[in-house]
FIPATOR-786857 format. One record per residue (C-alpha): residue in one letter; residue number from 1; x, y, z. Coordinates in pm, 1 decimal. Example, Ala and Ser with C-alpha at 12.3 -4.5 7.8 and 13.67 -1.06 7.14 Angstrom:
<pts>
{code:A | pos:1 | X:1230.0 | Y:-450.0 | Z:780.0}
{code:S | pos:2 | X:1367.0 | Y:-106.0 | Z:714.0}
</pts>
This chain:
<pts>
{code:M | pos:1 | X:5634.9 | Y:16691.8 | Z:2140.6}
{code:Q | pos:2 | X:5846.5 | Y:16326.5 | Z:2136.2}
{code:T | pos:3 | X:5656.7 | Y:16272.2 | Z:2478.8}
{code:S | pos:4 | X:5315.0 | Y:16343.3 | Z:2391.4}
{code:R | pos:5 | X:5386.4 | Y:16062.4 | Z:2097.9}
{code:Y | pos:6 | X:5537.6 | Y:15831.8 | Z:2340.3}
{code:R | pos:7 | X:5257.8 | Y:15865.0 | Z:2599.1}
{code:L | pos:8 | X:4983.5 | Y:15838.6 | Z:2309.6}
{code:N | pos:9 | X:5149.7 | Y:15516.1 | Z:2169.0}
{code:N | pos:10 | X:5138.4 | Y:15341.7 | Z:2508.5}
{code:F | pos:11 | X:4782.0 | Y:15449.6 | Z:2562.3}
{code:I | pos:12 | X:4729.7 | Y:15243.3 | Z:2207.5}
{code:L | pos:13 | X:4932.8 | Y:14975.5 | Z:2269.3}
{code:E | pos:14 | X:4758.3 | Y:14951.7 | Z:2656.2}
{code:I | pos:15 | X:4409.8 | Y:14944.6 | Z:2521.7}
{code:F | pos:16 | X:4491.7 | Y:14741.9 | Z:2268.4}
{code:A | pos:17 | X:4651.5 | Y:14456.8 | Z:2523.5}
{code:I | pos:18 | X:4309.3 | Y:14509.1 | Z:2722.8}
{code:L | pos:19 | X:4069.9 | Y:14442.4 | Z:2474.6}
{code:L | pos:20 | X:4282.5 | Y:14133.0 | Z:2307.7}
{code:A | pos:21 | X:4287.1 | Y:14020.1 | Z:2723.3}
{code:L | pos:22 | X:3894.8 | Y:14031.7 | Z:2741.0}
{code:V | pos:23 | X:3868.9 | Y:13826.9 | Z:2414.2}
{code:F | pos:24 | X:4078.8 | Y:13533.5 | Z:2590.4}
{code:L | pos:25 | X:3907.2 | Y:13584.2 | Z:2918.0}
{code:S | pos:26 | X:3561.8 | Y:13592.6 | Z:2753.9}
{code:P | pos:27 | X:3579.0 | Y:13165.9 | Z:2782.5}
{code:F | pos:28 | X:3627.3 | Y:13191.7 | Z:3105.5}
{code:Y | pos:29 | X:3304.8 | Y:13395.2 | Z:3232.3}
{code:L | pos:30 | X:3101.6 | Y:13196.3 | Z:2951.0}
{code:V | pos:31 | X:3258.6 | Y:12868.0 | Z:3223.9}
{code:L | pos:32 | X:3251.1 | Y:13049.9 | Z:3548.9}
{code:S | pos:33 | X:2894.8 | Y:13203.7 | Z:3443.6}
{code:N | pos:34 | X:2700.9 | Y:12894.6 | Z:3328.2}
{code:S | pos:35 | X:2847.5 | Y:12661.0 | Z:3551.3}
{code:V | pos:36 | X:2582.3 | Y:12784.6 | Z:3792.1}
{code:K | pos:37 | X:2296.8 | Y:12840.5 | Z:3595.6}
{code:R | pos:38 | X:2010.5 | Y:12630.3 | Z:3518.2}
{code:L | pos:39 | X:2027.8 | Y:12388.3 | Z:3171.8}
{code:K | pos:40 | X:1712.4 | Y:12614.2 | Z:3060.1}
{code:E | pos:41 | X:1865.5 | Y:12926.0 | Z:3079.5}
{code:I | pos:42 | X:2161.3 | Y:12839.4 | Z:2955.4}
{code:L | pos:43 | X:2006.5 | Y:12775.3 | Z:2661.2}
{code:I | pos:44 | X:1791.4 | Y:13070.3 | Z:2663.4}
{code:D | pos:45 | X:2079.6 | Y:13320.7 | Z:2668.2}
{code:A | pos:46 | X:2427.7 | Y:13171.0 | Z:2741.3}
{code:A | pos:47 | X:2624.7 | Y:13475.2 | Z:2807.7}
{code:S | pos:48 | X:2357.3 | Y:13662.7 | Z:3034.9}
{code:F | pos:49 | X:2489.9 | Y:13678.1 | Z:3450.0}
{code:P | pos:50 | X:2314.0 | Y:13441.6 | Z:3622.8}
{code:Q | pos:51 | X:1999.1 | Y:13552.2 | Z:3820.3}
{code:V | pos:52 | X:2044.4 | Y:13257.0 | Z:4037.3}
{code:F | pos:53 | X:2358.6 | Y:13137.9 | Z:4171.0}
{code:H | pos:54 | X:2282.7 | Y:12715.1 | Z:4173.1}
{code:W | pos:55 | X:2620.3 | Y:12598.9 | Z:4344.9}
{code:D | pos:56 | X:2412.8 | Y:12231.8 | Z:4398.3}
{code:N | pos:57 | X:2558.3 | Y:12175.5 | Z:4019.3}
{code:Y | pos:58 | X:2913.0 | Y:12132.1 | Z:4182.3}
{code:S | pos:59 | X:2724.6 | Y:11878.3 | Z:4459.5}
{code:K | pos:60 | X:2589.2 | Y:11691.3 | Z:4198.4}
{code:V | pos:61 | X:2869.4 | Y:11673.0 | Z:3977.9}
{code:W | pos:62 | X:3068.4 | Y:11565.7 | Z:4272.9}
{code:D | pos:63 | X:2837.2 | Y:11248.3 | Z:4306.0}
{code:A | pos:64 | X:2760.6 | Y:11224.6 | Z:3982.2}
{code:I | pos:65 | X:3174.6 | Y:11139.2 | Z:3806.7}
{code:N | pos:66 | X:3293.7 | Y:11013.4 | Z:4165.1}
{code:F | pos:67 | X:3481.5 | Y:11365.7 | Z:4191.0}
{code:P | pos:68 | X:3721.6 | Y:11219.0 | Z:4421.7}
{code:Q | pos:69 | X:3839.7 | Y:10925.0 | Z:4276.6}
{code:A | pos:70 | X:3875.3 | Y:11096.7 | Z:3927.8}
{code:F | pos:71 | X:4091.9 | Y:11320.8 | Z:4088.3}
{code:W | pos:72 | X:4311.3 | Y:11080.6 | Z:4212.2}
{code:N | pos:73 | X:4352.2 | Y:10912.1 | Z:3929.3}
{code:S | pos:74 | X:4436.0 | Y:11174.8 | Z:3727.3}
{code:L | pos:75 | X:4644.4 | Y:11299.5 | Z:3979.2}
{code:Q | pos:76 | X:4901.7 | Y:10985.9 | Z:4017.2}
{code:I | pos:77 | X:4873.1 | Y:10978.5 | Z:3647.7}
{code:T | pos:78 | X:5057.7 | Y:11316.1 | Z:3562.4}
{code:V | pos:79 | X:5275.1 | Y:11291.2 | Z:3872.2}
{code:L | pos:80 | X:5449.2 | Y:10973.5 | Z:3827.0}
{code:S | pos:81 | X:5433.7 | Y:11022.3 | Z:3422.0}
{code:V | pos:82 | X:5595.6 | Y:11392.8 | Z:3461.2}
{code:I | pos:83 | X:5851.5 | Y:11229.6 | Z:3725.3}
{code:F | pos:84 | X:5949.7 | Y:10977.8 | Z:3423.4}
{code:I | pos:85 | X:5922.7 | Y:11251.0 | Z:3149.6}
{code:V | pos:86 | X:6206.6 | Y:11448.8 | Z:3355.2}
{code:M | pos:87 | X:6434.8 | Y:11184.3 | Z:3453.6}
{code:F | pos:88 | X:6450.3 | Y:11007.6 | Z:3187.6}
{code:S | pos:89 | X:6476.7 | Y:11324.8 | Z:2909.8}
{code:S | pos:90 | X:6730.7 | Y:11488.0 | Z:3096.4}
{code:M | pos:91 | X:6929.3 | Y:11165.6 | Z:3109.8}
{code:A | pos:92 | X:6899.8 | Y:11114.3 | Z:2757.6}
{code:A | pos:93 | X:6973.5 | Y:11475.4 | Z:2661.7}
{code:Y | pos:94 | X:7255.2 | Y:11448.1 | Z:2853.6}
{code:Q | pos:95 | X:7390.3 | Y:11173.5 | Z:2747.1}
{code:I | pos:96 | X:7331.2 | Y:11302.9 | Z:2381.7}
{code:V | pos:97 | X:7537.5 | Y:11645.1 | Z:2408.4}
{code:R | pos:98 | X:7829.1 | Y:11493.7 | Z:2646.8}
{code:K | pos:99 | X:7882.7 | Y:11202.1 | Z:2427.1}
{code:P | pos:100 | X:7871.7 | Y:11314.5 | Z:2073.4}
{code:S | pos:101 | X:7828.8 | Y:11040.5 | Z:1772.1}
{code:R | pos:102 | X:7659.2 | Y:10951.9 | Z:1503.9}
{code:F | pos:103 | X:7419.3 | Y:10718.8 | Z:1686.7}
{code:N | pos:104 | X:7338.8 | Y:10980.7 | Z:1931.1}
{code:S | pos:105 | X:7310.9 | Y:11271.3 | Z:1638.1}
{code:F | pos:106 | X:7048.3 | Y:10986.2 | Z:1494.8}
{code:V | pos:107 | X:6844.9 | Y:10922.1 | Z:1808.2}
{code:F | pos:108 | X:6831.3 | Y:11298.0 | Z:1883.2}
{code:L | pos:109 | X:6698.8 | Y:11333.9 | Z:1518.7}
{code:L | pos:110 | X:6464.9 | Y:11040.5 | Z:1532.7}
{code:L | pos:111 | X:6329.5 | Y:11230.5 | Z:1845.5}
{code:V | pos:112 | X:6290.8 | Y:11571.4 | Z:1704.4}
{code:S | pos:113 | X:6104.9 | Y:11430.3 | Z:1411.2}
{code:A | pos:114 | X:5838.0 | Y:11271.7 | Z:1615.6}
{code:M | pos:115 | X:5736.6 | Y:11591.2 | Z:1705.8}
{code:I | pos:116 | X:5614.6 | Y:11635.8 | Z:1347.3}
{code:I | pos:117 | X:5419.9 | Y:11314.4 | Z:1330.6}
{code:P | pos:118 | X:5029.4 | Y:11406.8 | Z:1430.8}
{code:F | pos:119 | X:4893.0 | Y:11178.2 | Z:1711.5}
{code:Q | pos:120 | X:4580.5 | Y:11065.4 | Z:1518.2}
{code:S | pos:121 | X:4833.5 | Y:10883.2 | Z:1258.8}
{code:L | pos:122 | X:4921.5 | Y:10661.8 | Z:1520.7}
{code:M | pos:123 | X:4622.0 | Y:10592.4 | Z:1730.7}
{code:L | pos:124 | X:4531.3 | Y:10253.0 | Z:1567.6}
{code:Q | pos:125 | X:4887.2 | Y:10141.4 | Z:1633.9}
{code:L | pos:126 | X:4862.9 | Y:10260.0 | Z:1932.6}
{code:V | pos:127 | X:4542.9 | Y:10035.4 | Z:2028.4}
{code:R | pos:128 | X:4754.5 | Y:9761.9 | Z:1893.4}
{code:V | pos:129 | X:5005.3 | Y:9757.6 | Z:2027.6}
{code:T | pos:130 | X:4877.9 | Y:9864.2 | Z:2412.5}
{code:S | pos:131 | X:4681.3 | Y:9543.2 | Z:2358.4}
{code:M | pos:132 | X:4945.4 | Y:9277.7 | Z:2262.4}
{code:L | pos:133 | X:5190.5 | Y:9444.0 | Z:2540.3}
{code:E | pos:134 | X:4929.5 | Y:9350.3 | Z:2802.6}
{code:L | pos:135 | X:4946.9 | Y:9761.6 | Z:2873.4}
{code:R | pos:136 | X:4557.5 | Y:9868.6 | Z:2855.0}
{code:G | pos:137 | X:4347.3 | Y:9914.4 | Z:3160.3}
{code:E | pos:138 | X:4659.2 | Y:9904.1 | Z:3346.9}
{code:L | pos:139 | X:4814.1 | Y:10240.8 | Z:3543.7}
{code:Y | pos:140 | X:5136.1 | Y:10157.3 | Z:3408.3}
{code:G | pos:141 | X:5047.3 | Y:10120.3 | Z:3056.2}
{code:I | pos:142 | X:4913.1 | Y:10473.2 | Z:3016.7}
{code:V | pos:143 | X:5211.0 | Y:10577.8 | Z:3210.3}
{code:A | pos:144 | X:5456.9 | Y:10429.4 | Z:3007.4}
{code:C | pos:145 | X:5241.1 | Y:10594.9 | Z:2679.9}
{code:Y | pos:146 | X:5289.0 | Y:10909.7 | Z:2817.9}
{code:L | pos:147 | X:5645.3 | Y:10880.3 | Z:2840.9}
{code:G | pos:148 | X:5699.6 | Y:10746.9 | Z:2510.5}
{code:F | pos:149 | X:5502.2 | Y:11099.0 | Z:2351.4}
{code:G | pos:150 | X:5661.8 | Y:11349.5 | Z:2590.7}
{code:M | pos:151 | X:6033.5 | Y:11271.4 | Z:2521.9}
{code:P | pos:152 | X:6101.4 | Y:11422.7 | Z:2252.7}
{code:L | pos:153 | X:5969.6 | Y:11757.5 | Z:2355.7}
{code:S | pos:154 | X:6149.4 | Y:11733.7 | Z:2660.2}
{code:V | pos:155 | X:6483.9 | Y:11577.2 | Z:2500.6}
{code:F | pos:156 | X:6498.9 | Y:11880.4 | Z:2289.9}
{code:L | pos:157 | X:6450.7 | Y:12139.0 | Z:2563.0}
{code:F | pos:158 | X:6676.9 | Y:11942.0 | Z:2759.1}
{code:H | pos:159 | X:6960.5 | Y:11941.9 | Z:2483.7}
{code:G | pos:160 | X:6948.5 | Y:12270.3 | Z:2467.1}
{code:F | pos:161 | X:6990.7 | Y:12381.9 | Z:2817.5}
{code:I | pos:162 | X:7302.9 | Y:12137.4 | Z:2896.7}
{code:K | pos:163 | X:7494.0 | Y:12295.9 | Z:2608.7}
{code:S | pos:164 | X:7488.9 | Y:12585.3 | Z:2821.6}
{code:V | pos:165 | X:7585.4 | Y:12395.0 | Z:3137.9}
{code:P | pos:166 | X:7973.0 | Y:12432.0 | Z:3185.8}
{code:I | pos:167 | X:8174.9 | Y:12156.4 | Z:3125.3}
{code:E | pos:168 | X:8459.5 | Y:12258.2 | Z:3350.2}
{code:L | pos:169 | X:8190.8 | Y:12187.6 | Z:3695.6}
{code:E | pos:170 | X:8153.9 | Y:11813.2 | Z:3570.8}
{code:E | pos:171 | X:8539.8 | Y:11768.3 | Z:3492.8}
{code:A | pos:172 | X:8625.2 | Y:11925.5 | Z:3845.1}
{code:A | pos:173 | X:8402.0 | Y:11638.3 | Z:3979.9}
{code:R | pos:174 | X:8534.2 | Y:11362.5 | Z:3813.6}
{code:V | pos:175 | X:8887.0 | Y:11455.6 | Z:3955.1}
{code:D | pos:176 | X:8758.6 | Y:11471.7 | Z:4306.9}
{code:G | pos:177 | X:8656.7 | Y:11070.3 | Z:4231.6}
{code:S | pos:178 | X:8284.5 | Y:11145.9 | Z:4174.3}
{code:S | pos:179 | X:8130.1 | Y:10864.1 | Z:3982.2}
{code:P | pos:180 | X:7889.2 | Y:10962.6 | Z:3660.6}
{code:Y | pos:181 | X:7598.5 | Y:10910.2 | Z:3797.2}
{code:G | pos:182 | X:7715.0 | Y:11144.2 | Z:4098.9}
{code:V | pos:183 | X:7825.6 | Y:11397.3 | Z:3796.8}
{code:F | pos:184 | X:7480.8 | Y:11424.8 | Z:3658.8}
{code:F | pos:185 | X:7268.5 | Y:11374.3 | Z:3967.6}
{code:K | pos:186 | X:7481.8 | Y:11588.3 | Z:4251.4}
{code:I | pos:187 | X:7612.8 | Y:11833.0 | Z:3983.8}
{code:V | pos:188 | X:7472.9 | Y:11865.8 | Z:3650.9}
{code:F | pos:189 | X:7098.5 | Y:11784.5 | Z:3764.3}
{code:P | pos:190 | X:7075.5 | Y:12089.7 | Z:4051.9}
{code:L | pos:191 | X:7148.4 | Y:12305.2 | Z:3759.3}
{code:L | pos:192 | X:6937.3 | Y:12227.8 | Z:3532.2}
{code:M | pos:193 | X:6620.6 | Y:12360.0 | Z:3749.8}
{code:P | pos:194 | X:6446.8 | Y:12637.0 | Z:3510.7}
{code:I | pos:195 | X:6434.0 | Y:12407.5 | Z:3256.8}
{code:I | pos:196 | X:6326.0 | Y:12135.2 | Z:3473.9}
{code:V | pos:197 | X:6039.4 | Y:12293.5 | Z:3596.4}
{code:T | pos:198 | X:5960.7 | Y:12428.4 | Z:3247.5}
{code:V | pos:199 | X:5904.0 | Y:12067.9 | Z:3121.1}
{code:I | pos:200 | X:5712.0 | Y:11988.8 | Z:3453.3}
{code:I | pos:201 | X:5462.4 | Y:12307.3 | Z:3376.9}
{code:L | pos:202 | X:5449.5 | Y:12155.4 | Z:2990.8}
{code:N | pos:203 | X:5378.8 | Y:11797.1 | Z:3044.2}
{code:T | pos:204 | X:5181.4 | Y:11898.3 | Z:3370.3}
{code:L | pos:205 | X:4889.5 | Y:12114.7 | Z:3130.7}
{code:W | pos:206 | X:4904.9 | Y:11822.0 | Z:2857.0}
{code:I | pos:207 | X:4867.3 | Y:11491.3 | Z:3048.5}
{code:W | pos:208 | X:4634.3 | Y:11652.4 | Z:3294.7}
{code:N | pos:209 | X:4376.3 | Y:11822.4 | Z:3038.2}
{code:D | pos:210 | X:4436.1 | Y:11525.1 | Z:2820.3}
{code:Y | pos:211 | X:4134.4 | Y:11284.9 | Z:2666.8}
{code:L | pos:212 | X:4198.1 | Y:11101.6 | Z:2417.1}
{code:L | pos:213 | X:4522.7 | Y:10904.3 | Z:2502.5}
{code:P | pos:214 | X:4312.5 | Y:10817.4 | Z:2833.8}
{code:V | pos:215 | X:4018.0 | Y:10655.9 | Z:2651.2}
{code:L | pos:216 | X:4252.5 | Y:10467.3 | Z:2417.9}
{code:V | pos:217 | X:4466.4 | Y:10294.8 | Z:2650.3}
{code:I | pos:218 | X:4276.1 | Y:10303.9 | Z:2969.3}
{code:G | pos:219 | X:3884.0 | Y:10185.4 | Z:2809.8}
{code:G | pos:220 | X:3684.4 | Y:10075.8 | Z:3009.9}
{code:N | pos:221 | X:3875.9 | Y:10042.1 | Z:3294.3}
{code:K | pos:222 | X:3645.7 | Y:10278.7 | Z:3557.4}
{code:D | pos:223 | X:3891.5 | Y:10242.1 | Z:3872.2}
{code:L | pos:224 | X:4134.3 | Y:10479.9 | Z:3617.0}
{code:T | pos:225 | X:3839.6 | Y:10701.9 | Z:3508.5}
{code:T | pos:226 | X:4060.8 | Y:11081.5 | Z:3454.3}
{code:L | pos:227 | X:3845.5 | Y:11404.0 | Z:3537.2}
{code:P | pos:228 | X:3826.8 | Y:11464.3 | Z:3171.5}
{code:V | pos:229 | X:3675.1 | Y:11128.4 | Z:3094.6}
{code:A | pos:230 | X:3448.5 | Y:11163.3 | Z:3340.7}
{code:V | pos:231 | X:3293.0 | Y:11505.0 | Z:3267.9}
{code:T | pos:232 | X:3223.2 | Y:11359.2 | Z:2906.5}
{code:K | pos:233 | X:2955.9 | Y:11151.2 | Z:3149.4}
{code:F | pos:234 | X:2733.1 | Y:11466.1 | Z:3085.4}
{code:F | pos:235 | X:2697.9 | Y:11434.4 | Z:2682.1}
{code:G | pos:236 | X:2519.8 | Y:11179.9 | Z:2549.4}
{code:Q | pos:237 | X:2406.7 | Y:11097.7 | Z:2212.4}
{code:Y | pos:238 | X:2049.8 | Y:11258.4 | Z:2233.0}
{code:T | pos:239 | X:2076.0 | Y:11510.4 | Z:2542.0}
{code:K | pos:240 | X:2358.6 | Y:11761.3 | Z:2693.6}
{code:K | pos:241 | X:2368.7 | Y:11828.5 | Z:3044.3}
{code:W | pos:242 | X:2583.7 | Y:12202.0 | Z:2992.8}
{code:D | pos:243 | X:2491.7 | Y:12291.4 | Z:3310.6}
{code:L | pos:244 | X:2630.5 | Y:11984.9 | Z:3542.0}
{code:A | pos:245 | X:2901.3 | Y:11958.3 | Z:3242.4}
{code:L | pos:246 | X:3018.8 | Y:12304.3 | Z:3304.5}
{code:A | pos:247 | X:3043.5 | Y:12312.6 | Z:3666.3}
{code:G | pos:248 | X:3254.0 | Y:11966.4 | Z:3611.3}
{code:L | pos:249 | X:3449.1 | Y:12139.9 | Z:3406.1}
{code:V | pos:250 | X:3537.2 | Y:12422.9 | Z:3636.5}
{code:M | pos:251 | X:3613.8 | Y:12165.6 | Z:3894.1}
{code:A | pos:252 | X:3881.9 | Y:11965.0 | Z:3651.5}
{code:I | pos:253 | X:4089.4 | Y:12298.5 | Z:3540.2}
{code:T | pos:254 | X:4081.4 | Y:12490.7 | Z:3892.6}
{code:P | pos:255 | X:4374.3 | Y:12289.0 | Z:4019.5}
{code:I | pos:256 | X:4579.7 | Y:12287.5 | Z:3732.9}
{code:L | pos:257 | X:4484.3 | Y:12651.4 | Z:3650.3}
{code:L | pos:258 | X:4653.6 | Y:12744.7 | Z:4026.9}
{code:F | pos:259 | X:4937.7 | Y:12493.5 | Z:3918.3}
{code:F | pos:260 | X:5003.1 | Y:12696.5 | Z:3581.3}
{code:L | pos:261 | X:4949.6 | Y:12994.2 | Z:3766.0}
{code:S | pos:262 | X:5192.3 | Y:12974.6 | Z:4018.3}
{code:L | pos:263 | X:5473.0 | Y:12833.4 | Z:3832.0}
{code:Q | pos:264 | X:5405.5 | Y:13013.7 | Z:3460.1}
{code:R | pos:265 | X:5731.9 | Y:13272.8 | Z:3478.6}
{code:Y | pos:266 | X:5935.9 | Y:12997.3 | Z:3470.0}
{code:I | pos:267 | X:5841.3 | Y:12862.5 | Z:3129.1}
{code:V | pos:268 | X:5980.4 | Y:13186.3 | Z:2947.5}
{code:E | pos:269 | X:6289.3 | Y:13222.4 | Z:3196.1}
{code:G | pos:270 | X:6328.4 | Y:12834.5 | Z:3118.6}
{code:V | pos:271 | X:6306.7 | Y:12842.7 | Z:2722.6}
{code:T | pos:272 | X:6506.7 | Y:13162.6 | Z:2715.4}
{code:A | pos:273 | X:6800.5 | Y:13009.9 | Z:2899.4}
{code:G | pos:274 | X:6742.2 | Y:12679.7 | Z:2723.5}
{code:S | pos:275 | X:6787.7 | Y:12882.4 | Z:2373.9}
{code:I | pos:276 | X:7162.3 | Y:13037.6 | Z:2453.6}
{code:K | pos:277 | X:7337.6 | Y:12788.9 | Z:2269.0}
{code:G | pos:278 | X:7027.9 | Y:12595.0 | Z:2187.2}
</pts>
């Protein structure tokens, strides 16, 4: 009797999980199916399956937004920003954890507090500061901004994980004559790999898909236009080319989707490991 009840409960949970998965997957179906339709067909019935697959939508988008250039811009901005975020946030978190002081505690409090500040409340000041420091329209400008906005969450994640690293390993390395930088990069940094992968995934998803910050910092510099900004070319004041826009969205999200699916298991692993002594 208990076995049959257990099986019934599992069956109900599986049905619920399937329905929930279909709800979350429905946007992907709409984007994929409409990316190979003509605009007229989309406006008539966006939920219908395409009668004819118009693959030329993708070739039109490729030329219209100069996809290789936009892809390269997104790639270099994302890679450089993530590298700097990982390096600086890991070192900052290590210093805060291993050198406890009022100043370090205050810095950590400031970083954690910054996580709750809405980005929209900083936009005007951001434009003024980047203009004053001549960061607007420059690659190093957008990377510096991503570093600043990405540090709080990354330091918070590293902070919890570093607490679980045995300090005895560092003491043994110091006894063997290792320098402070040698202790960090040769002993501590390799042990942070689970949370490093988590920080890389979270920041890569954010930076690759971000639209607002590139618009504010890059501005009218077309040589640095990222994929999310380039796709907005199909949305005008009076007309919206949904057929091309959706094809562009598919082209933009495919690389990051593959990246996420290949590394998603590390997110839970890293956050769980970091919360052991967090």
